[in-house]
N, C-alpha and C positions, 0 to 999 in steps of 0.2 A: 280296610287294610290299605296303607299308602302304596301308591304306584311306584314300582322300582324304576329308577332312571336308567335309560340305556346310554351307551357311549356317546351318541350324537347329541342327546340332551345335555350331558355333562360338558361336551365340547362347546355347545351353544352357550351354556352358562359361563364358561371360561371366557369365551369370545366377548360376551356382553360385559363381564366384569372388567376385562382389559380395555374394551371400548370406553367404558365409563371412566376408568383411570386416565386414559389418554385425553378424553374430552375435558375432564376436570383440570388436568395439568395445562391443557391448551387455554382454558378460560383464565386460569391463574396467571399465565404468562401474558395474555392479552390485557388483563386488568393492570398488571404491573407496567406494561408498555404504555397504556393509556395514562397512568399516573405520571410517568416520565414525560410524556408528550405534553400533558397538562401543565407540568412545571415549566416546561420550555415556553409554552404559549403564554402563560401568566407572567413570564419574565422573571421568575425567581432568580435566574442566573444574571439577568440584566442588572439587578441591584448590585452585584459584585462589580460589574463593569462600570456602572455609574459612580461608584465610590472608590474606584482604583486610583491611587495617588502615585504609585511608583511601579517600577518593573516587577517587584515582588508581588504586588497586588494583581498586576496583569497576569503574572504567571499562575496565580491561584485561580483566576477567572478562566484562563485558557485550560488549565488542568481540569477544572470542574466541567467545562464544556466537553472536553475529550472523554471524560469518564461517562458523561450522559450519553454521548454518541456510541461509546463502546457498549453500554448497557442496552441501548436500542438495537445495536447490531447483534448482540448476543440473544436478545429476545427474538429477533427475526430468524436467526439460525435455529433456535429451539423450536419455533413454530414450524419451520420447514421440516425438521426432524419428526415432529409430532404428526404433521400432515402425511409424511412418507410412511410413518408407522400405521396410520389409519388406512392408507392405501393398501399396505401389505396385509393388514387385518382383513380387509375385504377380499383380497385375492388368496388368502389362506397361507401366506408365507411369513406372517408376523410371529415374532418370538422364536425364530430359527436363527442360530448363529451363522453369520455370513462367512465365517472362516472355516468352521468345522462341520456345520450342518446339524448340530445337536439342538434339542429344544432348550431355550433359555428358561430357567426356572421362573415361575410366576412371581415368587418373592423378589427376584431381581427386577422384574418388569414393574412391580409395584413401586420400587425405589427409583428406577430409571426407566420410565415407560417407553422411551424411544431407543433403548439399548439394542445394538445390532450384533453384539458379541457376547458370548458366555464369559464368565469370570476368568476361566483359564486362558482363553484366547486374548482377552483384553489385557491380562497381565503380561502375556508373551509379547503382545504388540507394544505395550508401554516399555517393556525391557529393551526391545529392539530400538525404539525411538530414543531411549536414554543412551544406549550404546552409540547410536549414530551421532547424537549430540556430543558425546565425549570424543568421538573420532574427529569432529570438526575443530576441537580445541587442542 
């Protein structure tokens, strides 16, 4: 007869599943950042600079460089969020909405493993930000 899992076993299983999701996402982001850095080191963008003939060509080269830097910045921010989520997982506060305190559903955490808000709170925050933007204009 199979052993019945108690609540702490189930919580440990959940914690391990979530840790695995976070670590996989972290590796995915690191791999992408390494590819971007590799392109930069190999000088893939340098070819654009070397063949630039006019201001339009220079604009394309500058834009490409800016996009690559934005990607790397985004990867760094994502890694920071994942590292914070892993820290919270260890201390037992991972998956708790920072706004209302309810548990964030595991399905949401599978999609956005570093989510800090439940869907309802995130929607409310986005609406507030949108209203603030409208007030500025």
